[in-house]
mmCIF file as Biopython writes it, N, C-alpha, C and O atoms, coordinates in Angstrom:
data_model
#
loop_
_atom_site.group_PDB
_atom_site.id
_atom_site.type_symbol
_atom_site.label_atom_id
_atom_site.label_alt_id
_atom_site.label_comp_id
_atom_site.label_asym_id
_atom_site.label_entity_id
_atom_site.label_seq_id
_atom_site.pdbx_PDB_ins_code
_atom_site.Cartn_x
_atom_site.Cartn_y
_atom_site.Cartn_z
_atom_site.occupancy
_atom_site.B_iso_or_equiv
_atom_site.auth_seq_id
_atom_site.auth_asym_id
_atom_site.pdbx_PDB_model_num
ATOM 1   N N  . MET A ? 1  ? -1.125  -2.564  -16.158 1.0 0.0 1  A 1 
ATOM 2   C CA . MET A ? 1  ? -2.563  -2.979  -15.529 1.0 0.0 1  A 1 
ATOM 3   C C  . MET A ? 1  ? -3.736  -3.074  -16.196 1.0 0.0 1  A 1 
ATOM 4   O O  . MET A ? 1  ? -4.580  -3.957  -16.039 1.0 0.0 1  A 1 
ATOM 5   N N  . ARG A ? 2  ? -3.797  -1.854  -17.189 1.0 0.0 2  A 1 
ATOM 6   C CA . ARG A ? 2  ? -5.006  -1.930  -18.188 1.0 0.0 2  A 1 
ATOM 7   C C  . ARG A ? 2  ? -5.324  -3.419  -18.844 1.0 0.0 2  A 1 
ATOM 8   O O  . ARG A ? 2  ? -6.470  -3.823  -19.044 1.0 0.0 2  A 1 
ATOM 9   N N  . ASP A ? 3  ? -4.440  -3.968  -19.067 1.0 0.0 3  A 1 
ATOM 10  C CA . ASP A ? 3  ? -4.860  -5.410  -19.702 1.0 0.0 3  A 1 
ATOM 11  C C  . ASP A ? 3  ? -4.992  -6.516  -18.281 1.0 0.0 3  A 1 
ATOM 12  O O  . ASP A ? 3  ? -4.265  -7.486  -18.065 1.0 0.0 3  A 1 
ATOM 13  N N  . LEU A ? 4  ? -5.798  -6.174  -17.685 1.0 0.0 4  A 1 
ATOM 14  C CA . LEU A ? 4  ? -5.337  -6.845  -16.412 1.0 0.0 4  A 1 
ATOM 15  C C  . LEU A ? 4  ? -7.559  -6.474  -16.241 1.0 0.0 4  A 1 
ATOM 16  O O  . LEU A ? 4  ? -8.391  -7.365  -16.071 1.0 0.0 4  A 1 
ATOM 17  N N  . VAL A ? 5  ? -7.848  -5.031  -16.361 1.0 0.0 5  A 1 
ATOM 18  C CA . VAL A ? 5  ? -9.092  -4.282  -15.768 1.0 0.0 5  A 1 
ATOM 19  C C  . VAL A ? 5  ? -10.452 -5.222  -16.452 1.0 0.0 5  A 1 
ATOM 20  O O  . VAL A ? 5  ? -11.497 -5.215  -15.802 1.0 0.0 5  A 1 
ATOM 21  N N  . PRO A ? 6  ? -10.402 -5.960  -17.672 1.0 0.0 6  A 1 
ATOM 22  C CA . PRO A ? 6  ? -11.348 -6.977  -17.493 1.0 0.0 6  A 1 
ATOM 23  C C  . PRO A ? 6  ? -11.990 -7.946  -16.991 1.0 0.0 6  A 1 
ATOM 24  O O  . PRO A ? 6  ? -13.151 -8.355  -16.997 1.0 0.0 6  A 1 
ATOM 25  N N  . ARG A ? 7  ? -10.381 -8.421  -16.273 1.0 0.0 7  A 1 
ATOM 26  C CA . ARG A ? 7  ? -10.786 -9.658  -15.320 1.0 0.0 7  A 1 
ATOM 27  C C  . ARG A ? 7  ? -10.644 -9.249  -13.693 1.0 0.0 7  A 1 
ATOM 28  O O  . ARG A ? 7  ? -10.231 -10.066 -12.870 1.0 0.0 7  A 1 
ATOM 29  N N  . LEU A ? 8  ? -11.116 -7.619  -13.268 1.0 0.0 8  A 1 
ATOM 30  C CA . LEU A ? 8  ? -11.131 -7.308  -12.459 1.0 0.0 8  A 1 
ATOM 31  C C  . LEU A ? 8  ? -12.496 -6.635  -11.861 1.0 0.0 8  A 1 
ATOM 32  O O  . LEU A ? 8  ? -12.864 -5.473  -12.038 1.0 0.0 8  A 1 
ATOM 33  N N  . SER A ? 9  ? -13.042 -7.484  -11.237 1.0 0.0 9  A 1 
ATOM 34  C CA . SER A ? 9  ? -14.635 -7.485  -10.124 1.0 0.0 9  A 1 
ATOM 35  C C  . SER A ? 9  ? -14.568 -5.671  -9.429  1.0 0.0 9  A 1 
ATOM 36  O O  . SER A ? 9  ? -15.620 -5.050  -9.277  1.0 0.0 9  A 1 
ATOM 37  N N  . VAL A ? 10 ? -13.576 -5.215  -9.174  1.0 0.0 10 A 1 
ATOM 38  C CA . VAL A ? 10 ? -13.546 -3.882  -8.802  1.0 0.0 10 A 1 
ATOM 39  C C  . VAL A ? 10 ? -13.162 -2.740  -9.490  1.0 0.0 10 A 1 
ATOM 40  O O  . VAL A ? 10 ? -12.642 -1.647  -9.268  1.0 0.0 10 A 1 
ATOM 41  N N  . PHE A ? 11 ? -13.683 -3.501  -10.556 1.0 0.0 11 A 1 
ATOM 42  C CA . PHE A ? 11 ? -13.920 -2.114  -12.038 1.0 0.0 11 A 1 
ATOM 43  C C  . PHE A ? 11 ? -15.365 -2.320  -12.766 1.0 0.0 11 A 1 
ATOM 44  O O  . PHE A ? 11 ? -15.589 -2.649  -13.931 1.0 0.0 11 A 1 
ATOM 45  N N  . PRO A ? 12 ? -16.367 -1.990  -11.598 1.0 0.0 12 A 1 
ATOM 46  C CA . PRO A ? 12 ? -17.232 -2.470  -12.786 1.0 0.0 12 A 1 
ATOM 47  C C  . PRO A ? 12 ? -17.762 -1.967  -13.801 1.0 0.0 12 A 1 
ATOM 48  O O  . PRO A ? 12 ? -18.784 -2.342  -14.376 1.0 0.0 12 A 1 
ATOM 49  N N  . GLU A ? 13 ? -16.764 -0.702  -14.162 1.0 0.0 13 A 1 
ATOM 50  C CA . GLU A ? 13 ? -17.214 0.092   -15.339 1.0 0.0 13 A 1 
ATOM 51  C C  . GLU A ? 13 ? -15.719 -0.114  -15.760 1.0 0.0 13 A 1 
ATOM 52  O O  . GLU A ? 13 ? -14.752 0.031   -15.012 1.0 0.0 13 A 1 
ATOM 53  N N  . LEU A ? 14 ? -15.672 -0.653  -17.732 1.0 0.0 14 A 1 
ATOM 54  C CA . LEU A ? 14 ? -13.988 -0.488  -18.081 1.0 0.0 14 A 1 
ATOM 55  C C  . LEU A ? 14 ? -13.865 0.855   -18.246 1.0 0.0 14 A 1 
ATOM 56  O O  . LEU A ? 14 ? -12.701 1.124   -17.951 1.0 0.0 14 A 1 
ATOM 57  N N  . ALA A ? 15 ? -14.637 2.162   -18.662 1.0 0.0 15 A 1 
ATOM 58  C CA . ALA A ? 15 ? -14.656 3.224   -19.309 1.0 0.0 15 A 1 
ATOM 59  C C  . ALA A ? 15 ? -13.968 4.034   -18.187 1.0 0.0 15 A 1 
ATOM 60  O O  . ALA A ? 15 ? -13.252 5.017   -18.376 1.0 0.0 15 A 1 
ATOM 61  N N  . THR A ? 16 ? -14.352 3.366   -16.728 1.0 0.0 16 A 1 
ATOM 62  C CA . THR A ? 16 ? -13.602 5.029   -15.559 1.0 0.0 16 A 1 
ATOM 63  C C  . THR A ? 16 ? -13.184 4.266   -14.827 1.0 0.0 16 A 1 
ATOM 64  O O  . THR A ? 16 ? -13.347 4.423   -13.617 1.0 0.0 16 A 1 
ATOM 65  N N  . TRP A ? 17 ? -12.291 2.852   -15.505 1.0 0.0 17 A 1 
ATOM 66  C CA . TRP A ? 17 ? -11.009 3.066   -14.660 1.0 0.0 17 A 1 
ATOM 67  C C  . TRP A ? 17 ? -10.110 3.466   -14.215 1.0 0.0 17 A 1 
ATOM 68  O O  . TRP A ? 17 ? -9.981  3.586   -12.997 1.0 0.0 17 A 1 
ATOM 69  N N  . SER A ? 18 ? -9.552  3.669   -14.748 1.0 0.0 18 A 1 
ATOM 70  C CA . SER A ? 18 ? -8.347  4.226   -14.345 1.0 0.0 18 A 1 
ATOM 71  C C  . SER A ? 18 ? -9.087  5.625   -13.963 1.0 0.0 18 A 1 
ATOM 72  O O  . SER A ? 18 ? -8.744  6.137   -15.028 1.0 0.0 18 A 1 
ATOM 73  N N  . VAL A ? 19 ? -9.749  6.571   -13.388 1.0 0.0 19 A 1 
ATOM 74  C CA . VAL A ? 19 ? -10.701 6.978   -12.436 1.0 0.0 19 A 1 
ATOM 75  C C  . VAL A ? 19 ? -10.529 6.486   -10.981 1.0 0.0 19 A 1 
ATOM 76  O O  . VAL A ? 19 ? -9.952  7.017   -10.033 1.0 0.0 19 A 1 
ATOM 77  N N  . HIS A ? 20 ? -11.118 5.454   -11.069 1.0 0.0 20 A 1 
ATOM 78  C CA . HIS A ? 20 ? -11.323 5.057   -9.948  1.0 0.0 20 A 1 
ATOM 79  C C  . HIS A ? 20 ? -9.726  4.139   -8.571  1.0 0.0 20 A 1 
ATOM 80  O O  . HIS A ? 20 ? -9.621  3.885   -7.371  1.0 0.0 20 A 1 
ATOM 81  N N  . ILE A ? 21 ? -8.518  3.940   -10.384 1.0 0.0 21 A 1 
ATOM 82  C CA . ILE A ? 21 ? -7.811  3.389   -8.871  1.0 0.0 21 A 1 
ATOM 83  C C  . ILE A ? 21 ? -6.906  4.609   -9.220  1.0 0.0 21 A 1 
ATOM 84  O O  . ILE A ? 21 ? -5.744  4.337   -9.519  1.0 0.0 21 A 1 
ATOM 85  N N  . ARG A ? 22 ? -7.388  6.273   -9.220  1.0 0.0 22 A 1 
ATOM 86  C CA . ARG A ? 22 ? -6.332  7.098   -8.581  1.0 0.0 22 A 1 
ATOM 87  C C  . ARG A ? 22 ? -7.282  7.936   -7.436  1.0 0.0 22 A 1 
ATOM 88  O O  . ARG A ? 22 ? -7.363  9.150   -7.249  1.0 0.0 22 A 1 
ATOM 89  N N  . TRP A ? 23 ? -7.929  6.869   -6.783  1.0 0.0 23 A 1 
ATOM 90  C CA . TRP A ? 23 ? -8.412  6.699   -6.023  1.0 0.0 23 A 1 
ATOM 91  C C  . TRP A ? 23 ? -7.098  6.543   -4.374  1.0 0.0 23 A 1 
ATOM 92  O O  . TRP A ? 23 ? -6.230  5.701   -4.604  1.0 0.0 23 A 1 
ATOM 93  N N  . ALA A ? 24 ? -6.989  7.084   -3.250  1.0 0.0 24 A 1 
ATOM 94  C CA . ALA A ? 24 ? -6.288  6.744   -2.676  1.0 0.0 24 A 1 
ATOM 95  C C  . ALA A ? 24 ? -5.954  5.325   -1.609  1.0 0.0 24 A 1 
ATOM 96  O O  . ALA A ? 24 ? -5.006  4.862   -0.974  1.0 0.0 24 A 1 
ATOM 97  N N  . SER A ? 25 ? -7.727  4.938   -1.959  1.0 0.0 25 A 1 
ATOM 98  C CA . SER A ? 25 ? -7.684  3.810   -1.082  1.0 0.0 25 A 1 
ATOM 99  C C  . SER A ? 25 ? -8.712  2.905   -1.929  1.0 0.0 25 A 1 
ATOM 100 O O  . SER A ? 25 ? -9.759  3.393   -2.356  1.0 0.0 25 A 1 
ATOM 101 N N  . LEU A ? 26 ? -8.293  1.315   -2.190  1.0 0.0 26 A 1 
ATOM 102 C CA . LEU A ? 26 ? -9.225  1.034   -2.912  1.0 0.0 26 A 1 
ATOM 103 C C  . LEU A ? 26 ? -9.245  -0.289  -2.921  1.0 0.0 26 A 1 
ATOM 104 O O  . LEU A ? 26 ? -8.445  -1.102  -3.384  1.0 0.0 26 A 1 
ATOM 105 N N  . LYS A ? 27 ? -10.689 -0.470  -2.107  1.0 0.0 27 A 1 
ATOM 106 C CA . LYS A ? 27 ? -10.515 -1.891  -1.650  1.0 0.0 27 A 1 
ATOM 107 C C  . LYS A ? 27 ? -10.199 -3.292  -2.566  1.0 0.0 27 A 1 
ATOM 108 O O  . LYS A ? 27 ? -10.313 -2.988  -3.753  1.0 0.0 27 A 1 
ATOM 109 N N  . LEU A ? 28 ? -9.932  -4.351  -2.446  1.0 0.0 28 A 1 
ATOM 110 C CA . LEU A ? 28 ? -9.757  -5.007  -3.900  1.0 0.0 28 A 1 
ATOM 111 C C  . LEU A ? 28 ? -10.451 -6.490  -2.930  1.0 0.0 28 A 1 
ATOM 112 O O  . LEU A ? 28 ? -9.841  -7.088  -2.044  1.0 0.0 28 A 1 
ATOM 113 N N  . PRO A ? 29 ? -11.792 -6.787  -3.407  1.0 0.0 29 A 1 
ATOM 114 C CA . PRO A ? 29 ? -11.760 -8.246  -3.645  1.0 0.0 29 A 1 
ATOM 115 C C  . PRO A ? 29 ? -10.578 -9.678  -3.407  1.0 0.0 29 A 1 
ATOM 116 O O  . PRO A ? 29 ? -9.599  -10.040 -4.060  1.0 0.0 29 A 1 
ATOM 117 N N  . LEU A ? 30 ? -11.263 -10.238 -2.114  1.0 0.0 30 A 1 
ATOM 118 C CA . LEU A ? 30 ? -10.223 -10.933 -2.872  1.0 0.0 30 A 1 
ATOM 119 C C  . LEU A ? 30 ? -9.687  -11.548 -4.198  1.0 0.0 30 A 1 
ATOM 120 O O  . LEU A ? 30 ? -8.534  -11.375 -4.593  1.0 0.0 30 A 1 
ATOM 121 N N  . GLY A ? 31 ? -10.695 -12.331 -4.894  1.0 0.0 31 A 1 
ATOM 122 C CA . GLY A ? 31 ? -11.011 -12.514 -6.079  1.0 0.0 31 A 1 
ATOM 123 C C  . GLY A ? 31 ? -9.396  -12.302 -7.126  1.0 0.0 31 A 1 
ATOM 124 O O  . GLY A ? 31 ? -8.636  -13.143 -7.606  1.0 0.0 31 A 1 
ATOM 125 N N  . ASP A ? 32 ? -9.382  -10.450 -7.161  1.0 0.0 32 A 1 
ATOM 126 C CA . ASP A ? 32 ? -9.170  -9.351  -7.635  1.0 0.0 32 A 1 
ATOM 127 C C  . ASP A ? 32 ? -7.629  -9.862  -7.143  1.0 0.0 32 A 1 
ATOM 128 O O  . ASP A ? 32 ? -6.799  -10.427 -7.855  1.0 0.0 32 A 1 
ATOM 129 N N  . ALA A ? 33 ? -7.474  -9.445  -5.520  1.0 0.0 33 A 1 
ATOM 130 C CA . ALA A ? 33 ? -6.301  -9.950  -5.569  1.0 0.0 33 A 1 
ATOM 131 C C  . ALA A ? 33 ? -5.332  -10.654 -5.971  1.0 0.0 33 A 1 
ATOM 132 O O  . ALA A ? 33 ? -4.207  -10.283 -6.308  1.0 0.0 33 A 1 
ATOM 133 N N  . ASP A ? 34 ? -5.841  -11.850 -5.931  1.0 0.0 34 A 1 
ATOM 134 C CA . ASP A ? 34 ? -5.634  -13.309 -6.154  1.0 0.0 34 A 1 
ATOM 135 C C  . ASP A ? 34 ? -4.937  -13.003 -7.580  1.0 0.0 34 A 1 
ATOM 136 O O  . ASP A ? 34 ? -3.786  -13.374 -7.808  1.0 0.0 34 A 1 
ATOM 137 N N  . ARG A ? 35 ? -5.478  -12.517 -8.230  1.0 0.0 35 A 1 
ATOM 138 C CA . ARG A ? 35 ? -5.343  -12.252 -10.131 1.0 0.0 35 A 1 
ATOM 139 C C  . ARG A ? 35 ? -4.139  -11.746 -10.150 1.0 0.0 35 A 1 
ATOM 140 O O  . ARG A ? 35 ? -3.145  -12.036 -10.815 1.0 0.0 35 A 1 
ATOM 141 N N  . LEU A ? 36 ? -4.443  -10.528 -8.910  1.0 0.0 36 A 1 
ATOM 142 C CA . LEU A ? 36 ? -3.161  -9.100  -9.258  1.0 0.0 36 A 1 
ATOM 143 C C  . LEU A ? 36 ? -1.549  -9.526  -8.990  1.0 0.0 36 A 1 
ATOM 144 O O  . LEU A ? 36 ? -0.593  -9.197  -9.692  1.0 0.0 36 A 1 
ATOM 145 N N  . CYS A ? 37 ? -1.519  -10.699 -7.258  1.0 0.0 37 A 1 
ATOM 146 C CA . CYS A ? 37 ? -0.507  -11.019 -7.239  1.0 0.0 37 A 1 
ATOM 147 C C  . CYS A ? 37 ? 0.229   -11.483 -8.212  1.0 0.0 37 A 1 
ATOM 148 O O  . CYS A ? 37 ? 1.213   -10.749 -8.308  1.0 0.0 37 A 1 
ATOM 149 N N  . PRO A ? 38 ? 0.256   -12.173 -8.845  1.0 0.0 38 A 1 
ATOM 150 C CA . PRO A ? 38 ? 1.359   -13.022 -9.342  1.0 0.0 38 A 1 
ATOM 151 C C  . PRO A ? 38 ? 1.623   -12.563 -10.870 1.0 0.0 38 A 1 
ATOM 152 O O  . PRO A ? 38 ? 2.485   -13.086 -11.575 1.0 0.0 38 A 1 
ATOM 153 N N  . GLU A ? 39 ? 0.683   -11.410 -11.335 1.0 0.0 39 A 1 
ATOM 154 C CA . GLU A ? 39 ? 1.686   -10.287 -12.392 1.0 0.0 39 A 1 
ATOM 155 C C  . GLU A ? 39 ? 2.125   -9.603  -12.036 1.0 0.0 39 A 1 
ATOM 156 O O  . GLU A ? 39 ? 3.128   -9.141  -12.581 1.0 0.0 39 A 1 
ATOM 157 N N  . LEU A ? 40 ? 1.375   -8.888  -10.322 1.0 0.0 40 A 1 
ATOM 158 C CA . LEU A ? 40 ? 2.844   -7.938  -9.929  1.0 0.0 40 A 1 
ATOM 159 C C  . LEU A ? 40 ? 4.032   -8.306  -9.192  1.0 0.0 40 A 1 
ATOM 160 O O  . LEU A ? 40 ? 4.797   -7.529  -8.621  1.0 0.0 40 A 1 
ATOM 161 N N  . GLU A ? 41 ? 4.143   -10.040 -9.286  1.0 0.0 41 A 1 
ATOM 162 C CA . GLU A ? 41 ? 5.282   -9.912  -8.136  1.0 0.0 41 A 1 
ATOM 163 C C  . GLU A ? 41 ? 6.356   -10.294 -9.013  1.0 0.0 41 A 1 
ATOM 164 O O  . GLU A ? 41 ? 7.438   -10.528 -8.474  1.0 0.0 41 A 1 
ATOM 165 N N  . PRO A ? 42 ? 6.257   -10.408 -10.346 1.0 0.0 42 A 1 
ATOM 166 C CA . PRO A ? 42 ? 7.515   -10.065 -11.223 1.0 0.0 42 A 1 
ATOM 167 C C  . PRO A ? 42 ? 8.088   -8.561  -11.204 1.0 0.0 42 A 1 
ATOM 168 O O  . PRO A ? 42 ? 9.183   -8.086  -11.508 1.0 0.0 42 A 1 
ATOM 169 N N  . LEU A ? 43 ? 7.004   -8.065  -10.767 1.0 0.0 43 A 1 
ATOM 170 C CA . LEU A ? 43 ? 8.090   -6.298  -11.033 1.0 0.0 43 A 1 
ATOM 171 C C  . LEU A ? 43 ? 8.542   -6.124  -9.881  1.0 0.0 43 A 1 
ATOM 172 O O  . LEU A ? 43 ? 9.147   -5.052  -9.915  1.0 0.0 43 A 1 
ATOM 173 N N  . LEU A ? 44 ? 8.610   -6.640  -8.695  1.0 0.0 44 A 1 
ATOM 174 C CA . LEU A ? 44 ? 8.800   -6.348  -7.117  1.0 0.0 44 A 1 
ATOM 175 C C  . LEU A ? 44 ? 10.268  -6.258  -6.929  1.0 0.0 44 A 1 
ATOM 176 O O  . LEU A ? 44 ? 11.069  -7.170  -7.133  1.0 0.0 44 A 1 
ATOM 177 N N  . LEU A ? 45 ? 10.518  -5.125  -6.539  1.0 0.0 45 A 1 
ATOM 178 C CA . LEU A ? 45 ? 12.082  -5.461  -6.394  1.0 0.0 45 A 1 
ATOM 179 C C  . LEU A ? 45 ? 12.793  -4.854  -5.068  1.0 0.0 45 A 1 
ATOM 180 O O  . LEU A ? 45 ? 11.910  -4.046  -4.779  1.0 0.0 45 A 1 
ATOM 181 N N  . PRO A ? 46 ? 13.641  -4.707  -4.201  1.0 0.0 46 A 1 
ATOM 182 C CA . PRO A ? 46 ? 13.680  -4.310  -2.826  1.0 0.0 46 A 1 
ATOM 183 C C  . PRO A ? 46 ? 13.642  -2.952  -2.804  1.0 0.0 46 A 1 
ATOM 184 O O  . PRO A ? 46 ? 14.204  -2.470  -3.787  1.0 0.0 46 A 1 
ATOM 185 N N  . TYR A ? 47 ? 13.178  -2.141  -2.034  1.0 0.0 47 A 1 
ATOM 186 C CA . TYR A ? 47 ? 13.445  -0.696  -1.599  1.0 0.0 47 A 1 
ATOM 187 C C  . TYR A ? 47 ? 14.952  -0.493  -2.174  1.0 0.0 47 A 1 
ATOM 188 O O  . TYR A ? 47 ? 15.349  0.184   -3.123  1.0 0.0 47 A 1 
ATOM 189 N N  . GLY A ? 48 ? 15.405  -1.035  -1.575  1.0 0.0 48 A 1 
ATOM 190 C CA . GLY A ? 48 ? 16.994  -0.878  -1.613  1.0 0.0 48 A 1 
ATOM 191 C C  . GLY A ? 48 ? 17.548  -0.461  -2.967  1.0 0.0 48 A 1 
ATOM 192 O O  . GLY A ? 48 ? 18.065  0.592   -3.339  1.0 0.0 48 A 1 
ATOM 193 N N  . GLU A ? 49 ? 17.357  -1.288  -3.420  1.0 0.0 49 A 1 
ATOM 194 C CA . GLU A ? 49 ? 17.622  -1.326  -5.173  1.0 0.0 49 A 1 
ATOM 195 C C  . GLU A ? 49 ? 16.626  0.288   -6.201  1.0 0.0 49 A 1 
ATOM 196 O O  . GLU A ? 49 ? 17.266  1.037   -6.939  1.0 0.0 49 A 1 
ATOM 197 N N  . VAL A ? 50 ? 15.411  0.417   -6.015  1.0 0.0 50 A 1 
ATOM 198 C CA . VAL A ? 50 ? 14.973  1.766   -6.426  1.0 0.0 50 A 1 
ATOM 199 C C  . VAL A ? 50 ? 15.016  2.748   -6.028  1.0 0.0 50 A 1 
ATOM 200 O O  . VAL A ? 50 ? 14.370  3.645   -6.570  1.0 0.0 50 A 1 
ATOM 201 N N  . ALA A ? 51 ? 15.860  3.006   -4.825  1.0 0.0 51 A 1 
ATOM 202 C CA . ALA A ? 51 ? 15.443  4.175   -3.877  1.0 0.0 51 A 1 
ATOM 203 C C  . ALA A ? 51 ? 16.855  4.647   -4.420  1.0 0.0 51 A 1 
ATOM 204 O O  . ALA A ? 51 ? 17.330  5.722   -4.052  1.0 0.0 51 A 1 
#
């Protein structure tokens, strides 16, 4: 995630991104969601495989 932070507008200050990501609810702008989905999708596994 750290490598993606500079490309995401949801984190306006790079120095505080790790604090913001700990918030229970973080609304992503559509552009950020479009950037994150292809990065995260290969990491997703069905619940039954990890539970």
